[in-house]
TORKOL-4160 file (C-alpha; in steps of 0.2 Angstrom, whole numbers, padded with zeros to 4 digits, m for minus):
275
<pt num="1" X="m1324" Y="m0561" Z="0356"/>
<pt num="2" X="m1323" Y="m0577" Z="0367"/>
<pt num="3" X="m1311" Y="m0582" Z="0383"/>
<pt num="4" X="m1312" Y="m0599" Z="0380"/>
<pt num="5" X="m1298" Y="m0615" Z="0377"/>
<pt num="6" X="m1298" Y="m0618" Z="0358"/>
<pt num="7" X="m1303" Y="m0630" Z="0348"/>
<pt num="8" X="m1285" Y="m0638" Z="0343"/>
<pt num="9" X="m1293" Y="m0655" Z="0334"/>
<pt num="10" X="m1291" Y="m0656" Z="0317"/>
<pt num="11" X="m1306" Y="m0657" Z="0305"/>
<pt num="12" X="m1303" Y="m0669" Z="0289"/>
<pt num="13" X="m1304" Y="m0661" Z="0272"/>
<pt num="14" X="m1320" Y="m0664" Z="0263"/>
<pt num="15" X="m1320" Y="m0656" Z="0249"/>
<pt num="16" X="m1331" Y="m0665" Z="0235"/>
<pt num="17" X="m1326" Y="m0654" Z="0220"/>
<pt num="18" X="m1308" Y="m0649" Z="0222"/>
<pt num="19" X="m1300" Y="m0637" Z="0210"/>
<pt num="20" X="m1281" Y="m0641" Z="0212"/>
<pt num="21" X="m1279" Y="m0655" Z="0223"/>
<pt num="22" X="m1281" Y="m0672" Z="0218"/>
<pt num="23" X="m1292" Y="m0685" Z="0228"/>
<pt num="24" X="m1273" Y="m0693" Z="0232"/>
<pt num="25" X="m1268" Y="m0677" Z="0237"/>
<pt num="26" X="m1282" Y="m0671" Z="0248"/>
<pt num="27" X="m1280" Y="m0692" Z="0254"/>
<pt num="28" X="m1263" Y="m0687" Z="0258"/>
<pt num="29" X="m1267" Y="m0671" Z="0270"/>
<pt num="30" X="m1280" Y="m0677" Z="0281"/>
<pt num="31" X="m1267" Y="m0693" Z="0285"/>
<pt num="32" X="m1249" Y="m0683" Z="0285"/>
<pt num="33" X="m1256" Y="m0665" Z="0291"/>
<pt num="34" X="m1247" Y="m0656" Z="0273"/>
<pt num="35" X="m1247" Y="m0661" Z="0254"/>
<pt num="36" X="m1231" Y="m0651" Z="0244"/>
<pt num="37" X="m1225" Y="m0649" Z="0231"/>
<pt num="38" X="m1235" Y="m0637" Z="0219"/>
<pt num="39" X="m1231" Y="m0623" Z="0208"/>
<pt num="40" X="m1236" Y="m0608" Z="0208"/>
<pt num="41" X="m1222" Y="m0594" Z="0201"/>
<pt num="42" X="m1212" Y="m0596" Z="0185"/>
<pt num="43" X="m1193" Y="m0593" Z="0187"/>
<pt num="44" X="m1196" Y="m0576" Z="0181"/>
<pt num="45" X="m1210" Y="m0573" Z="0194"/>
<pt num="46" X="m1200" Y="m0577" Z="0210"/>
<pt num="47" X="m1188" Y="m0567" Z="0203"/>
<pt num="48" X="m1198" Y="m0552" Z="0204"/>
<pt num="49" X="m1204" Y="m0561" Z="0224"/>
<pt num="50" X="m1186" Y="m0561" Z="0229"/>
<pt num="51" X="m1181" Y="m0546" Z="0224"/>
<pt num="52" X="m1196" Y="m0537" Z="0231"/>
<pt num="53" X="m1191" Y="m0550" Z="0249"/>
<pt num="54" X="m1174" Y="m0545" Z="0249"/>
<pt num="55" X="m1179" Y="m0525" Z="0248"/>
<pt num="56" X="m1189" Y="m0527" Z="0263"/>
<pt num="57" X="m1175" Y="m0537" Z="0272"/>
<pt num="58" X="m1162" Y="m0524" Z="0268"/>
<pt num="59" X="m1176" Y="m0509" Z="0274"/>
<pt num="60" X="m1177" Y="m0518" Z="0291"/>
<pt num="61" X="m1158" Y="m0519" Z="0293"/>
<pt num="62" X="m1154" Y="m0531" Z="0310"/>
<pt num="63" X="m1172" Y="m0538" Z="0312"/>
<pt num="64" X="m1173" Y="m0542" Z="0295"/>
<pt num="65" X="m1171" Y="m0561" Z="0293"/>
<pt num="66" X="m1186" Y="m0562" Z="0305"/>
<pt num="67" X="m1194" Y="m0547" Z="0310"/>
<pt num="68" X="m1207" Y="m0546" Z="0294"/>
<pt num="69" X="m1224" Y="m0555" Z="0303"/>
<pt num="70" X="m1239" Y="m0549" Z="0299"/>
<pt num="71" X="m1235" Y="m0535" Z="0284"/>
<pt num="72" X="m1249" Y="m0543" Z="0275"/>
<pt num="73" X="m1263" Y="m0531" Z="0276"/>
<pt num="74" X="m1248" Y="m0515" Z="0278"/>
<pt num="75" X="m1241" Y="m0517" Z="0261"/>
<pt num="76" X="m1247" Y="m0518" Z="0242"/>
<pt num="77" X="m1234" Y="m0533" Z="0238"/>
<pt num="78" X="m1236" Y="m0545" Z="0252"/>
<pt num="79" X="m1256" Y="m0540" Z="0249"/>
<pt num="80" X="m1254" Y="m0546" Z="0234"/>
<pt num="81" X="m1244" Y="m0563" Z="0233"/>
<pt num="82" X="m1257" Y="m0567" Z="0249"/>
<pt num="83" X="m1271" Y="m0564" Z="0238"/>
<pt num="84" X="m1262" Y="m0573" Z="0219"/>
<pt num="85" X="m1276" Y="m0585" Z="0216"/>
<pt num="86" X="m1265" Y="m0595" Z="0211"/>
<pt num="87" X="m1262" Y="m0599" Z="0229"/>
<pt num="88" X="m1280" Y="m0598" Z="0234"/>
<pt num="89" X="m1285" Y="m0612" Z="0221"/>
<pt num="90" X="m1272" Y="m0626" Z="0232"/>
<pt num="91" X="m1282" Y="m0616" Z="0250"/>
<pt num="92" X="m1297" Y="m0616" Z="0243"/>
<pt num="93" X="m1294" Y="m0636" Z="0243"/>
<pt num="94" X="m1291" Y="m0636" Z="0262"/>
<pt num="95" X="m1302" Y="m0624" Z="0270"/>
<pt num="96" X="m1316" Y="m0620" Z="0257"/>
<pt num="97" X="m1323" Y="m0604" Z="0245"/>
<pt num="98" X="m1322" Y="m0593" Z="0261"/>
<pt num="99" X="m1306" Y="m0585" Z="0264"/>
<pt num="100" X="m1295" Y="m0575" Z="0275"/>
<pt num="101" X="m1278" Y="m0572" Z="0276"/>
<pt num="102" X="m1273" Y="m0567" Z="0293"/>
<pt num="103" X="m1254" Y="m0569" Z="0296"/>
<pt num="104" X="m1238" Y="m0569" Z="0288"/>
<pt num="105" X="m1221" Y="m0570" Z="0290"/>
<pt num="106" X="m1202" Y="m0567" Z="0279"/>
<pt num="107" X="m1193" Y="m0580" Z="0289"/>
<pt num="108" X="m1176" Y="m0580" Z="0280"/>
<pt num="109" X="m1162" Y="m0590" Z="0287"/>
<pt num="110" X="m1141" Y="m0586" Z="0281"/>
<pt num="111" X="m1131" Y="m0594" Z="0277"/>
<pt num="112" X="m1122" Y="m0604" Z="0295"/>
<pt num="113" X="m1137" Y="m0600" Z="0304"/>
<pt num="114" X="m1133" Y="m0607" Z="0321"/>
<pt num="115" X="m1152" Y="m0606" Z="0327"/>
<pt num="116" X="m1161" Y="m0620" Z="0329"/>
<pt num="117" X="m1184" Y="m0620" Z="0328"/>
<pt num="118" X="m1187" Y="m0634" Z="0340"/>
<pt num="119" X="m1200" Y="m0644" Z="0334"/>
<pt num="120" X="m1217" Y="m0632" Z="0337"/>
<pt num="121" X="m1237" Y="m0636" Z="0334"/>
<pt num="122" X="m1241" Y="m0616" Z="0325"/>
<pt num="123" X="m1260" Y="m0616" Z="0333"/>
<pt num="124" X="m1252" Y="m0619" Z="0352"/>
<pt num="125" X="m1247" Y="m0603" Z="0350"/>
<pt num="126" X="m1264" Y="m0592" Z="0343"/>
<pt num="127" X="m1280" Y="m0588" Z="0352"/>
<pt num="128" X="m1293" Y="m0593" Z="0337"/>
<pt num="129" X="m1304" Y="m0609" Z="0337"/>
<pt num="130" X="m1308" Y="m0622" Z="0332"/>
<pt num="131" X="m1290" Y="m0626" Z="0325"/>
<pt num="132" X="m1293" Y="m0624" Z="0303"/>
<pt num="133" X="m1279" Y="m0612" Z="0300"/>
<pt num="134" X="m1268" Y="m0617" Z="0282"/>
<pt num="135" X="m1253" Y="m0610" Z="0280"/>
<pt num="136" X="m1242" Y="m0610" Z="0266"/>
<pt num="137" X="m1224" Y="m0610" Z="0264"/>
<pt num="138" X="m1219" Y="m0603" Z="0248"/>
<pt num="139" X="m1198" Y="m0605" Z="0244"/>
<pt num="140" X="m1192" Y="m0590" Z="0239"/>
<pt num="141" X="m1176" Y="m0599" Z="0240"/>
<pt num="142" X="m1173" Y="m0615" Z="0236"/>
<pt num="143" X="m1175" Y="m0625" Z="0254"/>
<pt num="144" X="m1170" Y="m0645" Z="0253"/>
<pt num="145" X="m1161" Y="m0651" Z="0268"/>
<pt num="146" X="m1143" Y="m0644" Z="0268"/>
<pt num="147" X="m1150" Y="m0626" Z="0268"/>
<pt num="148" X="m1160" Y="m0630" Z="0281"/>
<pt num="149" X="m1177" Y="m0634" Z="0276"/>
<pt num="150" X="m1194" Y="m0638" Z="0288"/>
<pt num="151" X="m1195" Y="m0654" Z="0291"/>
<pt num="152" X="m1213" Y="m0660" Z="0297"/>
<pt num="153" X="m1218" Y="m0675" Z="0309"/>
<pt num="154" X="m1231" Y="m0683" Z="0296"/>
<pt num="155" X="m1248" Y="m0689" Z="0308"/>
<pt num="156" X="m1245" Y="m0678" Z="0322"/>
<pt num="157" X="m1259" Y="m0666" Z="0318"/>
<pt num="158" X="m1273" Y="m0673" Z="0323"/>
<pt num="159" X="m1266" Y="m0678" Z="0340"/>
<pt num="160" X="m1270" Y="m0662" Z="0350"/>
<pt num="161" X="m1259" Y="m0651" Z="0358"/>
<pt num="162" X="m1245" Y="m0662" Z="0363"/>
<pt num="163" X="m1234" Y="m0661" Z="0379"/>
<pt num="164" X="m1221" Y="m0646" Z="0376"/>
<pt num="165" X="m1205" Y="m0649" Z="0386"/>
<pt num="166" X="m1190" Y="m0634" Z="0388"/>
<pt num="167" X="m1174" Y="m0635" Z="0376"/>
<pt num="168" X="m1159" Y="m0625" Z="0374"/>
<pt num="169" X="m1162" Y="m0607" Z="0374"/>
<pt num="170" X="m1145" Y="m0602" Z="0366"/>
<pt num="171" X="m1146" Y="m0617" Z="0351"/>
<pt num="172" X="m1164" Y="m0613" Z="0347"/>
<pt num="173" X="m1178" Y="m0601" Z="0343"/>
<pt num="174" X="m1190" Y="m0604" Z="0355"/>
<pt num="175" X="m1186" Y="m0609" Z="0371"/>
<pt num="176" X="m1201" Y="m0622" Z="0371"/>
<pt num="177" X="m1206" Y="m0636" Z="0361"/>
<pt num="178" X="m1215" Y="m0654" Z="0356"/>
<pt num="179" X="m1205" Y="m0668" Z="0369"/>
<pt num="180" X="m1203" Y="m0682" Z="0362"/>
<pt num="181" X="m1205" Y="m0677" Z="0344"/>
<pt num="182" X="m1193" Y="m0687" Z="0334"/>
<pt num="183" X="m1200" Y="m0704" Z="0344"/>
<pt num="184" X="m1216" Y="m0696" Z="0335"/>
<pt num="185" X="m1212" Y="m0706" Z="0319"/>
<pt num="186" X="m1197" Y="m0701" Z="0305"/>
<pt num="187" X="m1195" Y="m0683" Z="0298"/>
<pt num="188" X="m1200" Y="m0678" Z="0283"/>
<pt num="189" X="m1189" Y="m0661" Z="0275"/>
<pt num="190" X="m1200" Y="m0652" Z="0265"/>
<pt num="191" X="m1187" Y="m0649" Z="0251"/>
<pt num="192" X="m1194" Y="m0636" Z="0238"/>
<pt num="193" X="m1187" Y="m0627" Z="0223"/>
<pt num="194" X="m1191" Y="m0607" Z="0222"/>
<pt num="195" X="m1206" Y="m0603" Z="0221"/>
<pt num="196" X="m1215" Y="m0620" Z="0224"/>
<pt num="197" X="m1227" Y="m0620" Z="0241"/>
<pt num="198" X="m1232" Y="m0634" Z="0255"/>
<pt num="199" X="m1248" Y="m0634" Z="0263"/>
<pt num="200" X="m1248" Y="m0640" Z="0281"/>
<pt num="201" X="m1261" Y="m0639" Z="0295"/>
<pt num="202" X="m1259" Y="m0627" Z="0308"/>
<pt num="203" X="m1256" Y="m0642" Z="0323"/>
<pt num="204" X="m1245" Y="m0651" Z="0313"/>
<pt num="205" X="m1227" Y="m0654" Z="0323"/>
<pt num="206" X="m1214" Y="m0645" Z="0311"/>
<pt num="207" X="m1196" Y="m0637" Z="0313"/>
<pt num="208" X="m1180" Y="m0634" Z="0306"/>
<pt num="209" X="m1160" Y="m0635" Z="0309"/>
<pt num="210" X="m1148" Y="m0622" Z="0311"/>
<pt num="211" X="m1144" Y="m0618" Z="0291"/>
<pt num="212" X="m1125" Y="m0625" Z="0290"/>
<pt num="213" X="m1124" Y="m0621" Z="0272"/>
<pt num="214" X="m1116" Y="m0607" Z="0261"/>
<pt num="215" X="m1133" Y="m0604" Z="0255"/>
<pt num="216" X="m1148" Y="m0594" Z="0261"/>
<pt num="217" X="m1167" Y="m0603" Z="0265"/>
<pt num="218" X="m1177" Y="m0589" Z="0264"/>
<pt num="219" X="m1201" Y="m0592" Z="0265"/>
<pt num="220" X="m1214" Y="m0582" Z="0263"/>
<pt num="221" X="m1228" Y="m0591" Z="0275"/>
<pt num="222" X="m1247" Y="m0586" Z="0270"/>
<pt num="223" X="m1258" Y="m0589" Z="0286"/>
<pt num="224" X="m1278" Y="m0592" Z="0281"/>
<pt num="225" X="m1292" Y="m0599" Z="0286"/>
<pt num="226" X="m1312" Y="m0599" Z="0284"/>
<pt num="227" X="m1324" Y="m0586" Z="0292"/>
<pt num="228" X="m1332" Y="m0597" Z="0304"/>
<pt num="229" X="m1311" Y="m0595" Z="0314"/>
<pt num="230" X="m1315" Y="m0582" Z="0332"/>
<pt num="231" X="m1303" Y="m0575" Z="0340"/>
<pt num="232" X="m1302" Y="m0581" Z="0359"/>
<pt num="233" X="m1291" Y="m0569" Z="0367"/>
<pt num="234" X="m1296" Y="m0549" Z="0366"/>
<pt num="235" X="m1277" Y="m0543" Z="0368"/>
<pt num="236" X="m1272" Y="m0556" Z="0357"/>
<pt num="237" X="m1284" Y="m0549" Z="0343"/>
<pt num="238" X="m1277" Y="m0534" Z="0345"/>
<pt num="239" X="m1263" Y="m0539" Z="0334"/>
<pt num="240" X="m1274" Y="m0549" Z="0319"/>
<pt num="241" X="m1276" Y="m0539" Z="0302"/>
<pt num="242" X="m1286" Y="m0551" Z="0291"/>
<pt num="243" X="m1288" Y="m0546" Z="0275"/>
<pt num="244" X="m1302" Y="m0557" Z="0264"/>
<pt num="245" X="m1294" Y="m0566" Z="0249"/>
<pt num="246" X="m1311" Y="m0574" Z="0244"/>
<pt num="247" X="m1331" Y="m0577" Z="0247"/>
<pt num="248" X="m1337" Y="m0570" Z="0263"/>
<pt num="249" X="m1329" Y="m0563" Z="0278"/>
<pt num="250" X="m1340" Y="m0565" Z="0291"/>
<pt num="251" X="m1339" Y="m0557" Z="0309"/>
<pt num="252" X="m1320" Y="m0553" Z="0303"/>
<pt num="253" X="m1316" Y="m0534" Z="0299"/>
<pt num="254" X="m1306" Y="m0537" Z="0282"/>
<pt num="255" X="m1292" Y="m0526" Z="0280"/>
<pt num="256" X="m1292" Y="m0518" Z="0262"/>
<pt num="257" X="m1276" Y="m0517" Z="0251"/>
<pt num="258" X="m1264" Y="m0505" Z="0254"/>
<pt num="259" X="m1257" Y="m0489" Z="0250"/>
<pt num="260" X="m1243" Y="m0492" Z="0255"/>
<pt num="261" X="m1226" Y="m0501" Z="0251"/>
<pt num="262" X="m1213" Y="m0495" Z="0261"/>
<pt num="263" X="m1211" Y="m0506" Z="0275"/>
<pt num="264" X="m1200" Y="m0489" Z="0284"/>
<pt num="265" X="m1218" Y="m0479" Z="0283"/>
<pt num="266" X="m1228" Y="m0495" Z="0294"/>
<pt num="267" X="m1225" Y="m0507" Z="0306"/>
<pt num="268" X="m1230" Y="m0522" Z="0311"/>
<pt num="269" X="m1246" Y="m0524" Z="0321"/>
<pt num="270" X="m1242" Y="m0543" Z="0328"/>
<pt num="271" X="m1228" Y="m0552" Z="0332"/>
<pt num="272" X="m1228" Y="m0575" Z="0329"/>
<pt num="273" X="m1216" Y="m0587" Z="0328"/>
<pt num="274" X="m1204" Y="m0595" Z="0316"/>
<pt num="275" X="m1202" Y="m0609" Z="0305"/>
C-alpha cells in the first residue's frame, strides 16, 4: 500500500478494438467524461432485478435507501449483476481487459425526497491512485429530470481536483461540494430507462436535485478499475472488498462469489458517497 497523494489526472481511453463502444462514443467519453445510454437488461430482467433490490431495501429498514454500500462481495445477487458480461463488455472498452469491481451502492430517492446531492467529484473522496475508475450507473427505475436523475457537468473530468465549498447541510447529502460548478458548463441530465446504463469517469463533476416527483428514482452504481490502480491509505483499504470480474487481479485481493444472499446476515465493509 502507498501513503501518498493520489494521482487524479484523467487518462484518455485509447482502446483500438472496442467490443461495444463505437469510436465516436469513446471520443465522447474522452471529451465529456461520460457516455450513455446503453441497453443492457430486458424489461423482464430489470423487473426481476428491481424485485431483488426492493427486497434488500426492505430488509435494511430505515437505512435501505442509501445504506446498501459495497456489498458486491457479500451478496450473490449483487456479485452476479456486477459480473454480468454485457456490462463488462462496455467497461472493458474504457479500462481494458482486466476488471475489478471494488465498490457498489444502491441509491434510491423516494418520492418527495427533499435532499439534494451537491456537485462533487467521486475520486476526491477515495484513496485510489491513479484515477482510473469508471462508474456504471444502472437504472433500476426510469430516471429523468422529473424524478431527480443524476446530472453531469460535461468536460469537468480532466481538470484535476476542483475547489470545494461548504453546502447547506440541511438540504444536501454532503456538507461540501464542488464550488461554482454550474459556471463550468450546462448540466446534462442522465436520462435512462430502467435496464439501461451510463458510464462516467471518476473525476467528473456530478450530482442530483431533490426528487419532487411522485415517482421513486433508484439506481445501482458499480465502480470498476484496472489492477494497476493502487490504494493509497491502509486504513481506507480495510473497507474495500474487490471482486475480479474479468482478467487478472494483479496485486489486488479478489473475493470469491459469496454463498450468502441475505443482507440481514452480513454488513457493509465500507460507506461511500451518494449520487
